[in-house]
N, C-alpha and C positions, 0 to 999 in steps of 0.2 A: 259524167259516165254515165253509160248504160246500168241498166240492174244487168243486164247477163253478164256485164265485165264482173261485178263484183262476185256473182254467184259462181263462173270461173275462178275468182282468186280464192275466194272461201273453197270450194272443194279443193285448188292445189293444198291449200294449206292443211285441208283435213288430210290428205295423202300423207302428207309429210307426217304430221304429227301420228298417225297411223304407224309409217314406218318404220318411226322412231321407237315407238312403243313393241311393238313386234321383236325388234332387233333387242330391247333390252330382256322380254319376256325371254326370246331364247337363249338368248346370256345366261339368266338365274337359272332356267332348266339346268344346261351345260353345269353350272356351278354347282346342282342341286345333286346330279349324278356325279360329280367327281364326290364331292362331297359322302355321298352315302357307299362308294366305292370306298374309301379311304377308313366310314367304319367298318367294315368288314373283313379288311385284310387288318390279322389283328398286332399291335405295335407289344413291342419288349424290350423291355429295358434291363441292361443287366447291370448291376452292381458289385462292388470290390473291396473288400474294407484294407484301408492302408496301411495296418499293424501286421494282420495274420496272410494276408494274400487272399482269403477265401471270396471264390466267386459265386454271384446266386443269379437266375435270370430271375422275372417275373412279369406278369400283365406291366404294361403302360399306364402310370397314371396319369389324370390331365397337368395338366401346369407343371409337369416336371422337366429340370434341363440336364445336360452332361455337365457335371463335374459339380454336381448339389450332392451334400450331404442329407442324406435319408433317415431310414430306421438302423439299429442299434445291430453289430454283426452278431449271428445266432451262435456264431463258435466260440470267438475268443468274449462276446460281448460288453468287451470295452469301448471302444469307437465306432462312433457312426461311420455307416455303409455310404459310400462314393458312386456316382450313376456314374460310369465308366463309358456307356453306349447307347443310343438308343434307334432301334431299327425296325423292319416288319420284314415276316419272311415270303414271300411272294409264290404262291401256286406256279406249278410249274404245266403247260398250256401242252397238249397230245400232242402239240409238235414236234416240242421241244423235248420230250418222254420218247418219243420216235427216235430221234435224232441222238440222243445220248445212247441209245438203245445201241443202234447201229456205230457207234465210237467206238463201245466197248466191245462188238464184237469184232470190230478188226483189228483191234488191240489184244487179242487173247491168243 
């Protein structure tokens, strides 16, 4: 085989290798952006006392899950409160606010 054939094969190999690396880099950047967006949205845990029914909402703590018993109820102080729900509140976009305003004006 001639040296030019080796050079061509090597060039093709490098092109595929660089393509794979660039795809991975792009995917990692997208995952980082998604993770940073999730950090900006505040997560909320809703706790409920099974005995007195007291409901408390507080910031979400990492490694918390639904139906987990966490801290004691501040009202009755007898039983631990149970995580009833974990959610985040989405901010409305300007378009959603405008649509909501139009909807309210139509039904006045």
